[in-house]
C-alpha positions, 0 to 999 in steps of 0.5 A: 502191877505191884513192880510197876508200881514200885518203879513209880514209888522208886523214881518218885523218891528219886525225884525228891532225893535229887531234886536240882538233877529231877528239874534240870531232868525233865524241864525240857518237857515243863517247857514243851508242855507249858508251851503247847497247853498255854498256846492251845487255851490261847487259841481256843478262846480265839477260836470262840471268840472271833467265831462269835465276832464274827456271827455277830458282825454278819448275823446269822443268815446273812452275808454281804456284798462289798466292792472287793470282798475278801482278798488277802493278796495286797497288790490284787486288793489295790487294783481290784479297788481302782477297777471295780465300780462301786456298790450303790442303792441301785445294786440294793434294790436290784438284789432286793426285788431279784429273789423271793429268797432274799428277805432285807437287805440294809445298804450302810456307809463309814468315814471317821469325823469330829464328834462335839458336844459344847466344848468337848471333841472326839476326833476320828470317831466312826460315823456309820450312815444305814438305810431304813431296813438296819432294823431288821438286822441284829446288833442294833439296840438302845439301852438310853432313848430310842433308835432311829425310825424307819421315817427319819431314816428315810427322810434322812433326818439330822439324828443320831445314835450314840454308840455307849462310849461316844456318849460316856466320853462326850456327854461325862455323865450327863444325859445325851437324850435330846441333846444337839452335837455337830458331826463336822460342824453339821449338827445333830439331834441325839434320839438314843444310846446303844447297849454296851457291847465291848471291845473286840481285840483291844478296839471298843466296839461303843465308840460310833455314831450311827445316822441316816445314810441320806444324812451321812452322804450330806456329811461325806459325799454320796460318791462313796461305795456302799456295803450291802447286808443280805438277810435270806428268807430262810437261814438254811438257804444262805448260798441260794439266797447267794447265788440269787445275789450274785445273778442279780448283780450280774444281770444289772451291771450287764456282765458276760457269761465269761466275764468274772464278778466285779463285786465280793461276797463275804460270809461268816463262813469265809472268814471263819475258814480263814482264822482256822487256816490261821490258826491252823498255821500258827498251831503247826509252828507250835508243834515243830517248836514243841518237838524241837524241846522234847527232843531236848529234853528225850535227850538229857532224860537219856543221858541222866537215865545213862547215869543213873544205870551206871550208879545203880549197876550193883544193885542191878547185878544183885536183881540179876543174879536174884532171878530178875529176868531182861523184861524185869529189868527193862520195866523198871527203867522204862518206868522210871524214865516215864515217871519223871518224864510225865512229872514234868507234863503235869508242872507243865500242864498246870503252869501252861494253864495258869500262864494262859489265865495270866495272859487272858487277864493283863491282855486283850487275848482271851483263853479257853481251857480244853480238856482235851488238852491235859491227856495230849500233854501228858502222852506226850511227854510219857511217849518221851519217856518210852523212847528215850529211856529204852536205850538205858533200860535195854544197856541195863537189861544187858549187864552181866550180873557177875561183872555188875557185882564186882563193879565198885 
């Protein structure tokens, strides 16, 4: 153990005595570990962020029924939009009445419109039309005023709930409650302002106007496909509720046994699985890039360690003449190369965390420091030091002590 400590101390002393050479020696390791620590931190932060956002959007124990669903192929998606029937309120009623495993069904539609209050106009603001069941789903809460009542929504009254940012931009510090706004020229009375929800990937979630679906259809027409959000009676039985909803729609649309569904079902798990596959692909590409950097760094370590062995030939010969075994020489050189490599790992880890925090502070991308990434980075650099230090160590151990002592 003392021998290992001495070798570590010798390696650290060598680093301090030859700062530039040592920096060049571990630069590849620093770059590689910085990259993997920073990307791991950003990916883990994104995983948490996306998971929370998807859960908030769809809701726990809920799923969505859409005209197309989750299709990644653009051509297939375009064909589905052209051939599939729109989702309607009749579909929502068919699902709601079919099974006791389904607790509530909300229908909604969306479109962009110009919102005007006096001389101020906000262009291309998202307008969402909802049915009366919207208050049974999470994500709707009023910071000021109130939410549209069930009667107002069922009768299609011209009332509106503004997103926090929409209200702030449109009224500029004035109270929006009970004010009258125009949506594409139609008058609506503002009855409340939604709680602030923040942004997702740099896009604000507070720029919207919520109105009753019937009022929305008077604005934009009723020939639009709806999106249904379905909540299971028991959060643990979402799959059963999905199966019942599928059967209800197939029966309502008179689909035969061999015909495919002409609608899409989307759960939070569907989106999370897609994101997991996407982030895993990024991580796999990162491993390839980092592996190349580590190989380059390892070759540099091997070459410099060969130079160090050459510089210390007389010292190695003297040690062998005094009784040092080949194993002792091998362990000395391996300990030095591993220590030098791990110094690069430590610096890379610190720089990686710092880079991730800077990216998180300056961009919408979140970051999460994962404790397991620290031993990952250090373990990788230790492995590089051992592997690429082995050849110089064996070469040093094979030196003939007499020839080594004669060498100048």
